[in-house]
C-alpha positions as CSV (number, residue, x, y, z in Angstrom):
1,M,-48.7,15.5,-8.7
2,E,-45.9,16.7,-7.4
3,N,-45.4,15.1,-3.5
4,R,-44.4,17.6,-1.0
5,L,-43.0,16.9,2.2
6,F,-44.1,18.9,5.0
7,K,-42.5,19.2,8.5
8,V,-44.3,19.9,12.0
9,V,-42.2,21.7,14.4
10,N,-43.7,21.7,18.2
11,K,-41.7,23.9,21.1
12,T,-42.5,23.5,24.6
13,T,-40.7,24.8,27.5
14,T,-41.2,23.5,30.5
15,E,-39.3,24.2,34.1
16,M,-37.6,20.8,36.0
17,S,-37.5,21.0,39.5
18,N,-34.5,20.3,40.5
19,A,-35.1,18.4,44.4
20,P,-33.5,15.9,46.6
21,F,-35.4,12.2,46.8
22,R,-38.6,12.5,48.7
23,F,-37.5,9.9,51.4
24,E,-34.5,8.5,52.7
25,H,-35.6,5.0,51.9
26,T,-36.5,5.8,47.9
27,L,-32.8,7.2,47.7
28,Q,-31.3,4.0,49.3
29,E,-33.4,1.9,46.6
30,F,-32.4,4.1,43.8
31,I,-29.0,3.1,44.6
32,V,-29.4,-0.7,45.0
33,E,-31.2,-0.7,41.9
34,H,-28.6,1.5,39.6
35,P,-25.3,1.1,42.3
36,S,-23.2,2.7,39.2
37,V,-24.2,5.3,40.7
38,L,-21.4,5.1,43.2
39,T,-18.8,4.7,41.0
40,L,-15.5,7.4,42.0
41,S,-13.0,6.6,39.1
42,D,-12.2,4.6,36.4
43,T,-10.6,2.0,38.6
44,M,-13.5,2.2,40.7
45,K,-16.6,1.3,38.7
46,E,-17.5,-2.1,39.0
47,V,-19.7,-1.7,42.0
48,E,-21.7,-4.4,43.9
49,I,-24.0,-3.9,46.6
50,S,-22.8,-6.4,49.7
51,W,-25.5,-5.1,52.5
52,V,-28.3,-2.7,53.4
53,E,-29.3,-1.8,56.3
54,K,-26.0,-3.4,58.0
55,K,-26.1,-3.7,62.4
56,E,-23.4,-4.3,63.8
57,K,-22.3,-3.7,67.6
58,G,-24.6,-0.7,67.5
59,R,-24.0,0.7,64.1
60,R,-26.3,0.6,61.6
61,Y,-24.3,1.1,58.1
62,D,-27.2,2.4,55.2
63,I,-25.2,0.5,52.5
64,V,-22.3,-1.6,52.0
65,A,-20.6,-1.5,48.6
66,H,-17.9,-3.3,47.2
67,F,-15.8,-2.0,44.3
68,N,-14.4,-5.5,42.5
69,D,-12.4,-4.1,39.9
70,S,-10.1,-1.9,43.0
71,G,-11.2,-4.4,45.7
72,D,-11.9,-1.7,47.4
73,T,-15.2,-1.6,50.3
74,A,-17.0,0.9,50.6
75,V,-19.2,2.3,53.6
76,V,-22.2,4.3,52.5
77,E,-23.9,7.0,54.3
78,L,-27.0,8.1,52.4
79,K,-28.6,12.0,53.7
80,R,-31.7,12.8,51.5
81,N,-30.9,16.7,51.9
82,K,-27.8,18.3,53.2
83,I,-24.5,16.2,54.2
84,D,-23.8,17.5,57.8
85,E,-21.4,17.5,60.4
86,R,-23.3,14.6,62.5
87,A,-23.3,12.8,59.0
88,L,-19.8,13.4,58.7
89,N,-18.6,12.7,61.9
90,Q,-21.4,9.2,61.4
91,I,-19.2,8.3,58.7
92,K,-15.9,8.9,60.4
93,S,-16.8,6.3,63.2
94,Y,-17.6,3.7,61.1
95,M,-14.2,3.8,59.5
96,S,-12.5,4.1,62.9
97,N,-9.8,1.3,64.0
98,S,-12.3,0.2,66.7
99,T,-15.1,-1.2,64.1
100,Q,-15.3,-4.8,63.8
101,E,-15.8,-4.0,60.1
102,K,-12.8,-2.5,58.4
103,F,-13.6,-0.1,55.4
104,D,-11.4,1.1,52.6
105,C,-13.2,4.0,51.9
106,G,-16.6,6.1,52.8
107,I,-18.9,7.6,50.9
108,L,-21.5,10.2,52.0
109,V,-24.2,10.8,49.7
110,G,-27.1,13.9,50.2
111,S,-28.7,16.1,47.9
112,S,-25.8,19.3,48.8
113,I,-23.1,19.9,51.1
114,S,-21.7,23.2,52.3
115,P,-17.9,24.3,51.4
116,K,-17.3,24.0,55.6
117,I,-18.3,20.5,55.7
118,L,-16.4,19.8,51.8
119,D,-13.4,21.4,53.1
120,A,-13.4,19.3,56.8
121,I,-13.8,16.4,54.7
122,R,-10.9,17.2,52.3
123,K,-8.4,17.9,55.0
124,S,-9.3,14.2,57.1
125,R,-6.8,11.8,56.9
126,I,-9.3,9.4,55.8
127,E,-10.5,8.4,52.3
128,L,-13.9,9.9,52.0
129,Y,-16.0,10.6,48.6
130,V,-19.3,12.9,48.6
131,I,-21.8,12.0,45.9
132,L,-24.5,14.8,45.4
133,L,-27.8,12.9,43.8
134,N,-30.6,15.1,42.6
135,C,-33.9,14.4,41.3
136,F,-35.2,16.6,38.1
137,D,-38.8,15.3,37.7
138,F,-40.2,15.9,34.3
139,G,-43.7,14.2,33.7
140,E,-43.7,11.0,34.8
141,I,-39.3,11.0,33.4
142,E,-37.1,11.0,36.6
143,N,-33.4,12.1,35.7
144,V,-30.7,11.7,38.5
145,S,-28.0,14.5,38.5
146,T,-24.5,12.9,40.4
147,I,-21.7,15.3,41.4
148,I,-18.6,13.5,43.2
149,Y,-15.9,15.0,45.8
150,A,-13.3,12.8,45.4
151,P,-10.4,13.2,48.2
152,K,-7.5,15.5,46.7
153,E,-4.7,12.9,47.4
154,T,-4.7,9.0,47.7
155,A,-1.7,7.1,48.4
156,K,-3.6,4.1,46.7
157,D,-1.9,2.4,44.3
158,Y,-4.2,1.4,40.9
159,T,-1.5,-0.6,39.1
160,K,-2.8,-2.8,36.4
161,Y,-1.0,-5.7,34.8
162,T,-1.0,-8.4,32.1
163,L,-0.6,-12.0,32.9
164,Y,0.5,-14.4,30.3
165,N,-0.2,-18.0,30.8
166,P,2.2,-20.4,28.7
167,S,0.5,-23.6,29.8
168,T,-2.8,-21.9,28.0
169,N,-1.1,-19.9,25.5
170,S,-3.5,-16.7,26.9
171,S,-3.1,-13.2,28.2
172,I,-5.4,-11.0,30.0
173,T,-5.2,-7.6,30.5
174,N,-5.9,-4.7,32.4
175,L,-5.9,-7.0,36.2
176,S,-6.1,-5.5,39.3
177,K,-4.1,-6.7,42.0
178,G,-7.0,-8.7,43.3
179,K,-7.8,-10.0,40.0
180,L,-4.7,-10.9,39.3
181,V,-4.6,-13.0,42.0
182,Y,-7.8,-15.1,41.1
183,E,-6.5,-14.9,37.8
184,I,-3.6,-16.5,38.8
185,I,-5.2,-19.5,40.8
186,N,-7.9,-19.9,38.3
187,G,-4.6,-20.2,35.5
188,Y,-2.9,-22.5,37.6
189,L,-6.2,-24.7,38.1
190,S,-7.2,-24.7,34.5
191,S,-3.9,-25.9,33.4
192,R,-3.1,-29.1,35.5
193,P,-5.2,-32.3,36.2
194,L,-7.9,-31.3,39.1
195,K,-6.0,-30.8,42.6
196,T,-7.9,-31.0,46.2
197,I,-7.9,-28.1,48.5
198,A,-5.5,-29.0,50.2
199,E,-2.7,-29.1,47.4
200,L,-3.8,-26.3,46.2
201,Q,-3.6,-24.1,49.9
202,K,-0.1,-26.2,49.8
203,E,0.9,-25.0,46.8
204,F,-0.2,-21.1,47.5
205,P,0.0,-21.1,51.4
206,I,-0.8,-17.6,53.5
207,E,2.9,-17.0,53.7
208,L,2.6,-15.5,50.3
209,A,0.1,-12.9,51.3
210,S,2.6,-11.6,54.0
211,R,-0.5,-10.2,56.1
212,G,1.0,-11.3,59.1
213,P,-0.5,-13.6,62.1
214,E,-4.4,-12.6,61.9
215,A,-4.1,-13.1,57.9
216,K,-7.3,-14.1,56.5
217,L,-6.9,-17.2,54.3
218,Q,-6.4,-16.1,50.6
219,I,-8.2,-19.7,49.8
220,I,-11.4,-20.7,51.1
221,I,-14.1,-23.2,50.8
222,K,-17.1,-22.1,49.9
223,N,-19.1,-23.8,52.0
224,D,-17.6,-22.4,54.8
225,L,-19.0,-18.7,53.9
226,E,-21.9,-18.0,54.9
227,E,-24.0,-16.0,52.9
228,D,-24.5,-13.4,55.4
229,D,-21.2,-13.8,56.8
230,K,-19.1,-10.4,57.6
231,L,-16.1,-11.5,55.5
232,R,-18.0,-12.5,52.0
233,I,-17.1,-9.5,50.7
234,R,-13.8,-9.8,51.1
235,Y,-13.8,-12.6,48.4
236,F,-14.9,-12.8,44.5
237,K,-18.0,-14.0,44.1
238,K,-17.4,-16.4,41.2
239,S,-15.8,-19.4,42.8
240,L,-13.4,-21.9,41.2
241,T,-13.4,-25.6,41.3
242,C,-11.3,-27.9,42.8
243,A,-11.6,-31.4,43.3
244,D,-13.1,-32.1,46.1
245,G,-15.2,-28.9,46.5
246,E,-15.6,-24.8,45.1
247,I,-13.3,-22.7,46.3
248,L,-13.5,-18.5,47.2
249,I,-10.4,-16.2,46.1
250,C,-9.5,-13.3,48.9
251,N,-9.3,-9.8,46.8
252,Q,-7.8,-8.1,49.6
253,W,-4.7,-7.0,48.2
254,G,-2.6,-4.1,47.5
255,I,1.2,-2.6,47.4
256,G,2.2,-4.2,50.6
257,N,1.1,-7.9,49.9
258,I,1.3,-8.8,46.1
259,D,5.0,-9.3,45.3
260,G,4.8,-13.1,47.2
261,M,2.1,-13.9,44.7
262,I,3.2,-12.4,41.8
263,N,6.6,-14.0,42.5
264,K,5.1,-17.9,42.7
265,A,3.3,-17.2,39.4
266,K,7.2,-16.2,37.9
267,E,8.0,-20.2,39.9
268,L,4.9,-21.0,37.9
269,G,6.4,-20.1,34.5
270,M,3.5,-17.3,33.9
271,Q,4.8,-13.7,32.8
272,I,3.3,-10.8,34.7
273,T,3.9,-7.0,32.8
274,I,2.5,-3.6,34.3
275,Q,0.6,-2.1,32.1
276,N,1.7,1.4,30.6
277,N,-1.3,4.0,31.7
């Protein structure tokens, strides 16, 4: 008897509702659980949530996020509904020079935004991003729609580097400035007898950073940095090992302070090349 194949096709049309998150704290919880929604570009996508509900001198930051690939730290202001002028002014105050915490950029998250407020953001002199998040309810399935508005122009330099260490005969590619510094110091430690922290700080003095009299150490003893210390997000999470303890490497490197470290790496025999886009 001949076998037959039967195909049954069912079609169901169900309208999905597009709506804001029901509560601001559920929006906050969603971002903490899915930090990748804060991805801003190919060079700002390794997102780590540093703080939630951080308080500082009467200010309350909804979320503080750090981009490990670019080294940027962002303050995130959440609005369950429409992003308004009050939210814009609030995040501007967070990014002002009067605050103790210094942020590289700000991110406004809401369900919608008016052309007037969006235009005001684009005309502002600070680096602000807008992310619109909305829920689509479909039975027990919840999808999230993400739209990003980025600044028209940015003065940031997102050059990527390749580091070759002849001592280990290895190359590391696609390094941001912060990660380049981390791998220079990591390569130095891994290709020599174990150094003490003092010896390492002598080899890589603070003057290499060209940060001025108020510079923070680019090498810090891990135990000196408490878990809730406001400086914690300024250092890479992964520590390096010295003969007398664990250290953390600062991630705050840009076009204005990277040259000294690059010259030091070349002095140590390492080769650094700029990657073509």
